[in-house]
C-alpha positions in Angstrom: -0.1 0.0 -0.4 3.0 2.6 0.7 4.6 1.8 -2.3 1.3 2.1 -4.6 0.9 5.9 -2.6 4.6 6.3 -3.4 4.0 5.8 -7.0 0.6 7.6 -7.2 2.4 10.7 -5.4 5.2 10.7 -7.7 2.8 10.1 -10.9 0.4 13.3 -9.5 2.5 15.8 -7.3 4.3 17.8 -10.4 0.7 18.4 -11.9 -0.7 19.6 -8.5 2.2 21.9 -8.0 1.6 22.9 -11.6 -2.2 23.9 -10.3 -1.0 25.8 -7.2 1.7 27.7 -8.3 -0.7 28.9 -11.1 -2.6 30.5 -8.2 -0.4 31.9 -6.0 0.2 35.2 -5.8 3.7 35.5 -5.6 5.3 35.4 -9.2 8.2 33.5 -8.0 7.9 29.4 -7.8 8.4 28.6 -3.9 6.3 28.1 -0.9 4.9 28.9 1.5 2.1 30.0 -0.6 1.2 33.5 0.6 -2.6 33.5 -1.6 -4.6 33.0 -4.0 -4.8 34.9 -7.4 -6.3 34.7 -10.8 -4.2 37.1 -12.3 -2.0 35.2 -14.3 -4.9 33.2 -16.4 -5.8 37.4 -16.5 -2.6 37.9 -18.0 -2.5 35.5 -19.9 -5.5 35.3 -21.5 -4.8 39.3 -22.6 -1.9 37.5 -24.3 -3.0 37.9 -28.5 -0.6 35.1 -28.7 -1.8 33.3 -26.0 -5.0 33.5 -27.4 -4.8 32.7 -31.1 -2.5 29.4 -29.6 -6.0 28.2 -27.5 -8.0 29.4 -30.9 -5.7 27.0 -32.4 -5.2 24.2 -29.9 -9.9 24.1 -29.5 -9.8 23.3 -33.2 -7.3 20.6 -33.6 -8.6 19.4 -31.1 -12.4 19.7 -32.2 -11.7 18.7 -35.4 -9.2 15.6 -34.8 -11.8 14.2 -32.6 -14.7 14.4 -35.7 -12.3 12.9 -38.4 -11.2 9.9 -36.7 -14.6 9.5 -34.9 -16.2 9.3 -38.1 -12.6 7.4 -40.2 -12.5 5.1 -36.8 -16.8 4.4 -36.6 -16.4 3.6 -40.3 -13.2 1.5 -39.9 -14.6 -0.8 -37.1 -17.4 -1.5 -38.4 -16.5 -2.9 -42.0 -13.5 -4.4 -40.1 -16.0 -6.3 -39.0 -17.1 -8.3 -42.2 -13.2 -9.9 -42.6 -12.5 -12.7 -41.2 -11.1 -13.7 -38.2 -7.8 -13.6 -39.1 -7.8 -10.8 -41.7 -9.9 -8.8 -38.7 -6.8 -9.7 -36.8 -4.2 -8.5 -38.8 -6.3 -4.8 -39.7 -6.0 -4.4 -35.8 -2.8 -5.2 -35.4 -1.4 -2.0 -38.1 -4.5 -0.3 -36.5 -2.1 -0.2 -33.4 1.1 0.5 -35.0 0.8 4.7 -35.4 0.3 4.1 -31.2 3.1 2.0 -30.7 5.2 3.9 -33.4 7.7 7.0 -31.4 6.0 10.0 -32.5 9.1 11.9 -32.9 9.6 9.3 -36.2 6.2 10.0 -36.7 6.4 13.9 -37.3 9.7 13.5 -38.9 8.0 10.9 -41.3 5.0 13.1 -41.6 7.4 16.7 -42.3 9.8 14.9 -44.7 6.8 13.7 -46.6 4.7 17.1 -46.5 7.6 19.1 -47.9 8.4 16.2 -51.2 5.0 16.9 -52.0 5.2 20.5 -51.6 3.1 21.2 -48.6 3.0 24.3 -46.6 3.5 23.2 -42.9 0.1 24.7 -41.3 -2.4 24.2 -39.2 -4.2 21.7 -41.5 -0.9 19.9 -41.9 -1.0 19.1 -37.9 -4.4 18.3 -37.9 -3.4 15.1 -40.2 -1.2 14.3 -37.4 -3.6 14.6 -34.7 -6.3 12.2 -36.6 -3.3 9.9 -37.1 -2.4 9.5 -33.6 -6.2 9.3 -32.7 -7.3 6.9 -35.3 -6.2 3.8 -33.7 -7.4 4.5 -30.0 -10.7 5.2 -31.8 -10.8 2.2 -34.1 -9.4 0.2 -30.8 -12.0 1.8 -28.8 -15.0 0.8 -30.9 -14.0 -2.7 -31.7 -13.8 -3.7 -28.3 -17.9 -2.4 -27.5 -18.8 -4.0 -31.5 -16.9 -6.8 -30.1 -19.2 -7.1 -27.0 -22.8 -5.4 -29.5 -25.7 -7.7 -29.7 -26.2 -7.9 -33.5 -29.7 -9.7 -33.1 -31.4 -6.4 -32.5 -30.4 -5.1 -35.1 -32.1 -8.4 -36.7 -34.5 -7.9 -35.2 -35.5 -4.9 -36.4 -34.9 -6.1 -39.7 -37.4 -8.9 -39.6 -40.2 -6.3 -38.0 -39.9 -4.4 -41.9 -36.9 -2.1 -41.4 -34.8 -2.0 -44.4 -30.8 -2.9 -43.5 -30.2 0.7 -43.8 -32.8 1.6 -41.6 -31.8 -0.8 -38.6 -28.1 0.4 -38.9 -29.4 4.0 -38.4 -32.2 3.7 -35.6 -30.9 0.5 -33.7 -27.7 -0.6 -34.2 -25.8 3.0 -34.5 -27.6 4.2 -31.3 -26.9 1.6 -29.5 -23.2 2.6 -30.4 -23.9 5.8 -29.8 -22.3 6.5 -26.3 -19.0 4.5 -27.6 -18.4 6.5 -30.6 -18.5 10.2 -28.9 -16.2 8.3 -25.9 -14.0 7.3 -28.6 -14.1 10.1 -30.4 -13.2 12.3 -26.7 -10.3 10.1 -26.4 -8.8 11.8 -29.5 -9.5 15.3 -28.4 -7.8 14.0 -25.2 -4.8 13.3 -27.1 -5.1 16.4 -29.4 -4.9 18.8 -26.3 -1.6 18.6 -25.0 -0.1 16.7 -28.2 3.0 18.3 -29.0 5.7 16.3 -30.5 4.3 15.8 -34.2 2.8 19.0 -33.5 5.6 21.0 -33.4 7.1 19.2 -36.8 4.0 20.0 -38.7 2.5 23.1 -37.8 5.2 25.2 -39.2 4.9 29.1 -38.3 1.3 28.6 -36.1 1.4 27.6 -32.4 -0.6 25.5 -29.8 -0.2 25.9 -26.1 2.2 23.1 -26.4 4.1 24.5 -28.6 3.2 28.4 -26.6 4.5 26.4 -23.6 7.4 25.2 -24.4 8.4 28.5 -26.3 8.2 30.6 -23.3 10.0 27.5 -20.8 13.4 27.9 -22.7 13.5 31.7 -21.1 12.2 29.8 -17.1 8.7 29.1 -16.1 6.7 31.6 -15.2 3.4 31.9 -13.1 1.4 32.7 -17.2 3.0 29.4 -17.9 1.5 27.3 -15.2 -1.7 29.0 -15.8 -1.5 28.2 -19.2 -0.4 24.6 -18.0 -3.5 24.2 -15.7 -5.6 25.0 -18.9 -4.3 21.7 -20.5 -4.7 19.9 -17.4 -8.0 20.6 -17.0 -9.0 20.1 -20.4 -7.4 16.9 -20.6 -8.8 15.4 -17.4 -12.3 16.4 -18.3 -12.6 15.0 -21.7 -10.9 11.9 -19.8 -13.3 11.6 -17.5 -16.3 12.6 -19.7 -15.0 9.7 -22.7 -15.0 7.0 -19.4 -18.1 7.5 -18.1 -19.6 7.1 -21.6 -17.6 3.8 -22.1 -19.6 2.7 -19.5 -22.7 3.4 -20.7 -24.5 0.4 -21.5 -28.0 1.2 -23.7 
């Protein structure tokens, strides 16, 4: 029990410190905390670069969740029609982007985009974000479909519904919580993605890129405030994804 508590402390103590210093009235990162304030968040939101970086982060997170959600759901249903051996091979291939070093993926994308003459921007960064989120969407949906009772769709078809109507009104509606959960996982990954983004975003910036740039000159309270925003967004989307994944209709 003591060892478990020690591991948990080692994992979460740095994140707790970031949040504490984001609200600390003192501009120096030191204890004891003299008081609590929201001034560092106000200063962060008064910075045009931080506002634009936040917008870019939210745009990438929303679009990557939507695109990865659609592509991953389509692939998960499509793979179900394959034979067991083929399905296992496809699922193994889908795992590759999630187990491959993100540094390799980032460099490969940057080199490929440069060779085809594409200018790096927010759009090219979106490709990388979809790439890292897609395997998790696909695998989450496949896990849900492996336990799904397709006899309910067959029953709807026997009662007069067409194949497409049974799919849209029965099957898709029943697995909808899993689809949203998988999309939120993709959004969570996108919110704090740094390595691939740094190689593919060009002159644009997201919050992780901006934080990294400012940390090169030292850790300021504004940096802690921005990091707290990313932490809260990641925790919130992760919690919602967990709750949705537990729903069984």
